[in-house]
N, C-alpha and C positions, 0 to 999 in steps of 0.2 A: 503494500500501500503505500504512494506516494505523499510524503508529508504535507500538509497545506502549506502555502508560502503565507507570509506577512507581507503585505502589499510595503513598497517601500516609503510609501508616505506616510504609514501609522508607524509614532514611536513606540519602541517597547518599554514598556513602563514596569516596576514593580509594584504588585498589588501592595495597596494600603489601607490599615485598618480605622476606621473611627467608630468611636462608641461614643452614643448620643444618651447621656446620664440624668436622668431627670425623676421627681418625685411628683404626683398626679394624685390630688384628693377624691375629686370627683370627675376626674376622666378628660377635663379640658386641657389640661398640660399634656398629656400623654397624647391627646390626638393631633397637638400643633408638632408635638416630638415625630410622630409618625410619617407627617408630613414632610419634616426635614429628611426624616431617614428613607423618604420616598425620593426627594430632590437629590439628595448623596449617590443614589443607587444608580441615578441617570449618568453619573461620570465613570466611564469605565475602568475597571481596575480597582476599584474601590467597596473593602465591603463595611458595610455600617450597619453595627447592631444597636437595639433599643436595650438599656441596662436600668434597673430599679435604683434609686439611690439608696432605699433601705436595705437591699439584695444586697448593695456592696459595703455596707457599714461593717461589717464582718470579715470581709475577704476586700479592701480596698487596692491589696496589690494586684488583683484582677487586670487594674488600667494599665498596667505595664507593658502590657502586651498589645495595648493599642499605639496608632502613630498621634491620633487627634483624639480631642473630648470635646462635644458641644455640651454643654451643662445647662440644666432648664427646670427651674421653680415657678410655681406660682408666688404671687407678690402677696404677702400677707402681713398687714399692719406695715409696711416701707421696708419689708427686705425677704428673706428665702425663708421658706416655712422650714419648721422646727426638725420634721425628717431630713430635712438636705442638708441641715445646719449640724444635725450629727454627722451624716456620711463626711461633710467637709472636715468635722474633726476628726473622725475615723484615721485621716490621711496625716495626720501628725509624724506617724513613722515613715510614709513615703517623703515628706519634706526633709526631715533629719537626713536623708541618704541622697536625696535631690534624683529620686528616679523616675518622675515626673518631667524633669528640665528638659526645655529643648523640642517638645511636645505641643503640636499647634491647639489653641484652645478658642472655643468662642462662646458664646452663651445667649439664653432665649428667658422670656417671661410671660406670664400672663396673668391678667387681674381684669375684673368687672368692668371698670370706668376706664374711658381714655388715657387717663394719665395714673392715676392710680399708685403713683409716686414711684412706678416701676423702673425709673432710672437708678434709684438708689439701689435696686435689687441686682441690676446689671453690675453696677459699680462695687458691689461684695462680691460678687463673682470675679471681675478682672481682677480685684486684689488679690482675692484666693488663690487665681491664677498666675499672678507675677510671684507672688512668696513661693510657689512650684516652682518658678524661674520658666514657666511655659511663654508661647510665643501667643499673642493674641491676633484674631483677627475679627474684624468687624461687619456691619452690613453695609454695603456700599450702593444701594439700590435709593435712587432718588424717587421721592413723593412723585407718584405718576398722577395725581389729582392737578398737579402743576401742570399738565401736559392734554390736560382736558379730560383724563378718565374717570368717572365717576367714582366718587370717594371710596362708595364700599366696595368697587371692584379695583382699586387701585394697588400695586405693589408699595408697601413700605407708608401706608396712608398715616400712620403714627407718629411718621418722620423720626425714626430711631437708626444712630448709625454705630454707636457703642456696641450693639447686638440685636435682637430679633423682640419684638414686642407686640404681642396680639392682646384683642380684647375680645371678650365673652359676656353679655350681659348675665346679672345676676340671678342664678336660680335658673339660668337656660341649659338646656342638653349640653352634651361634653363635644357635641360635632356643629353646636350653633355659633359657628366664625364666619366674617363676610368674606364673601369667594377672595376680596385682596388681602385677607391675612393667611389664609390658606397659602394663596399662590407664593407671598412673601415667604411663609415657610419654604414650600419646594425651592424656590430662587435661592434661599440662603443657603440651607443644603447643599445645593449645588455649588454653589461660591465657596463655601469650606472644603467640599470635598475636592474641588479642581485647584485651590490655594496649596491644599495637603500635597498635592502633586509637584506643583510648582516650584514647593519646596523642599519639596524630595524626601519626604518624611523625615523630618530632621533627625538623628539618632542621639537621645539622652545620654550614653553611657559614657562618651567621649567628653561632654562637658561636664558629668560628673566629677570625671577623672582630674581636669583642669583645675576645676572651683576646690578640691579637697576638702568641700563642704561637712563640718560638724555641728553639734548643739542640737539641741532638742526642746521642742515646746512645753514650758511651764505645766 
């Protein structure tokens, strides 16, 4: 049997692994996470997995196997949810050894109001990733309503560049998002996956060796 030739214009790329880590109390954050994964999977040679934060709390070292992380939490009282913060705190040993250093990082959040102080949640996740020495990727999409697209259908209709924001009305079903927010999630996932390939799935090991980082959180 003859081997199938790879077209000369198709680059040969090493498969990259992307973990979408989230907590979802009522299904809304999980719904957006699933669309982020769908967008990421549109990019060839990317394996994207959905991981529940509460399941990782006991085994945070599972994240070492991934080249990039997308972190997602609902915004509760201006910050991440309790279970997601528990997961964040459980990564202390990974911080001490800098096992996540050099990996790609991005974030998303959901609330029931257009603002809901979602920015503070994204900033909390940003600082968390910087503590781990990760490489942050934001949301480059321009709000499409500025180009005449109806707001409910517009990508990045909430105008967030530090990460992805989505809104679902209080008490609404888990899939009750505007088509614009769903489209934004898919485009965001695709953007993160494409960036993961452009950066070549940066290896953390060599950076850790260079840093000689020690110390532990109190």
